[in-house]
C-alpha positions as CSV (number, residue, x, y, z in Angstrom):
1,M,-9.9,179.5,146.3
2,E,-9.6,175.9,144.6
3,F,-9.5,175.9,140.9
4,E,-12.9,174.0,140.7
5,D,-14.4,176.9,142.5
6,L,-12.7,179.6,140.2
7,I,-13.8,178.1,137.0
8,E,-17.2,178.2,138.2
9,L,-17.2,181.7,139.5
10,V,-15.8,182.6,135.9
11,R,-18.5,180.7,134.0
12,D,-21.3,182.1,136.3
13,S,-19.9,185.7,135.6
14,Y,-20.0,185.2,132.1
15,I,-23.3,183.5,131.7
16,S,-25.2,186.1,133.8
17,Q,-23.6,188.8,131.3
18,F,-24.4,186.4,128.1
19,S,-28.0,186.2,129.7
20,A,-28.5,189.9,129.8
21,F,-26.9,190.5,126.5
22,I,-29.3,188.2,124.8
23,D,-32.2,189.5,126.5
24,R,-31.0,193.1,125.6
25,V,-30.2,192.6,122.0
26,S,-33.5,190.5,121.3
27,K,-35.5,193.3,122.7
28,E,-33.5,196.1,120.8
29,H,-33.5,194.2,117.3
30,G,-36.5,192.1,117.4
31,D,-35.9,189.1,114.9
32,G,-32.7,187.3,115.6
33,S,-31.2,184.3,117.4
34,G,-28.8,183.6,119.8
35,E,-25.8,180.9,119.5
36,V,-25.9,180.5,115.6
37,K,-23.6,178.0,114.3
38,L,-21.9,178.8,111.1
39,K,-19.4,177.0,108.7
40,L,-17.3,179.6,107.3
41,S,-16.0,179.1,103.5
42,G,-12.4,179.8,102.8
43,D,-9.3,179.5,104.7
44,S,-10.3,180.5,108.6
45,A,-7.9,179.8,111.6
46,L,-10.9,178.5,113.4
47,Y,-11.1,174.9,114.0
48,R,-12.6,173.2,110.8
49,N,-14.2,176.6,110.0
50,Y,-16.7,176.4,112.5
51,Y,-18.0,179.2,114.7
52,C,-20.9,180.0,116.9
53,A,-22.0,183.5,116.9
54,D,-23.3,185.1,120.2
55,Y,-26.2,186.5,118.2
56,V,-27.5,187.0,114.8
57,R,-29.7,189.8,113.6
58,A,-32.7,188.5,111.3
59,D,-33.6,192.0,110.4
60,D,-30.4,193.5,109.1
61,G,-29.1,190.9,106.8
62,G,-27.8,188.5,109.2
63,N,-25.4,190.9,111.1
64,V,-23.7,189.2,113.9
65,I,-23.4,190.7,117.5
66,E,-20.8,189.5,119.8
67,L,-21.0,190.0,123.7
68,A,-17.9,192.1,124.8
69,P,-18.1,191.2,128.5
70,D,-17.6,194.3,130.9
71,E,-16.6,192.5,134.0
72,E,-14.1,190.2,134.5
73,V,-13.3,187.9,137.6
74,T,-9.4,189.0,138.8
75,F,-7.5,186.8,140.9
76,D,-3.8,186.3,141.8
77,P,-2.0,183.3,139.8
78,V,-3.0,180.0,140.8
79,D,-0.8,177.0,140.5
80,V,-2.6,173.6,139.8
81,V,-1.6,170.1,139.3
82,L,-3.5,167.8,137.1
83,G,-2.5,164.1,136.9
84,E,1.2,164.8,135.9
85,M,0.5,168.3,134.5
86,D,1.6,171.5,136.1
87,M,-0.7,174.3,135.3
88,R,-0.5,178.1,135.9
89,V,-3.7,179.9,135.7
90,E,-3.1,183.8,135.4
91,R,-6.3,184.9,133.9
92,L,-9.5,183.4,132.9
93,Q,-12.1,184.9,130.7
94,W,-14.6,182.3,129.8
95,N,-15.2,183.7,126.4
96,D,-11.3,184.1,125.6
97,V,-9.2,181.3,127.3
98,T,-5.7,180.4,126.0
99,L,-3.9,177.5,126.9
100,K,-0.1,177.6,126.2
101,V,1.6,174.2,126.0
102,E,5.0,173.2,125.6
103,G,5.8,172.0,122.0
104,E,3.6,172.2,119.1
105,L,-0.1,170.6,119.5
106,D,-1.6,168.6,116.7
107,S,-5.1,170.2,116.3
108,R,-6.4,166.6,115.2
109,D,-5.9,165.4,118.6
110,L,-8.8,167.7,119.6
111,D,-11.3,166.2,117.1
112,E,-13.3,164.2,119.9
113,W,-13.2,166.9,122.3
114,F,-14.4,169.4,119.5
115,E,-17.2,166.8,118.5
116,T,-18.3,166.8,122.0
117,W,-18.3,170.6,123.2
118,F,-19.0,172.3,119.8
119,D,-21.3,169.6,118.7
120,P,-21.4,170.6,115.0
121,D,-24.2,168.1,114.0
122,E,-26.2,169.2,117.2
123,T,-27.0,165.8,118.3
124,T,-27.3,166.9,121.8
125,F,-29.6,170.0,120.7
126,D,-32.3,170.5,123.2
127,P,-35.3,173.2,122.2
128,D,-36.3,173.2,125.9
129,T,-33.0,174.7,126.9
130,R,-32.4,178.5,126.6
131,F,-28.6,177.9,125.8
132,S,-26.9,175.3,123.8
133,G,-24.3,174.4,126.5
134,N,-21.6,174.2,123.7
135,I,-18.2,176.3,122.9
136,H,-18.4,178.9,120.8
137,S,-15.0,178.6,118.8
138,L,-11.5,176.7,119.0
139,T,-8.4,178.0,117.6
140,V,-5.1,175.8,117.6
141,D,-2.0,177.4,116.5
142,G,1.7,178.2,117.3
143,E,0.6,180.0,120.7
144,G,-1.5,177.3,121.8
145,V,-5.2,176.4,122.2
146,H,-7.7,179.6,122.2
147,V,-11.3,178.7,123.3
148,D,-14.4,180.8,123.6
149,F,-16.4,178.5,125.9
150,G,-19.6,180.2,125.3
151,T,-22.3,178.5,127.1
152,A,-20.6,175.1,127.6
153,P,-20.3,174.1,131.4
154,T,-17.0,173.9,133.1
155,E,-16.5,170.2,132.3
156,A,-15.5,171.3,128.8
157,L,-12.6,173.3,130.2
158,V,-11.7,170.2,132.6
159,E,-12.1,167.9,129.8
160,L,-10.0,170.0,127.5
161,L,-7.4,170.0,130.3
162,V,-7.5,166.4,130.8
163,T,-7.1,165.6,127.1
164,I,-4.0,167.8,127.0
165,E,-2.8,166.0,129.7
166,D,-3.5,162.7,128.4
167,L,-1.6,163.5,125.2
168,G,1.7,163.8,127.4
169,Y,1.9,167.9,128.0
170,R,3.5,168.4,131.4
171,K,3.2,172.0,131.6
172,V,0.3,174.5,130.6
173,T,-0.3,178.2,131.2
174,V,-3.7,179.3,131.2
175,N,-4.2,183.0,130.2
């Protein structure tokens, strides 16, 4: 299976589960909203303290409900070359992707990517679409880059990988 086909399959599986989840919790809890962006106060490991909750209940003081996918696409590890970067894909769960790089990654190098794919100012908001098409969270730490890709298209992952390759990283493990 080609890498592009794999990420499409993984995203489609997640979006199918996410759609069913939103339908179910909307029916069960009435008032509430899916994909609610929050800016957390205080210290947080989240990039710039931004987070997009899967669903926020309006009828219970704003409690957050998160999808816990019960299906995961399984596959044998895949080796991919992207430009000058070697990549090993061991696991790919759309709402829980970790990219481990050799060396320390400066989170500020991901500012432009984050602005595009989290869209904190909602410059691309379209009230006529069901989902935002944005990532739900980003964390950068000593372990690597951790992303909940939410309802973002596969281009978000591809652009992140290209950004990391453009920064000079030559080896990445995806798990």
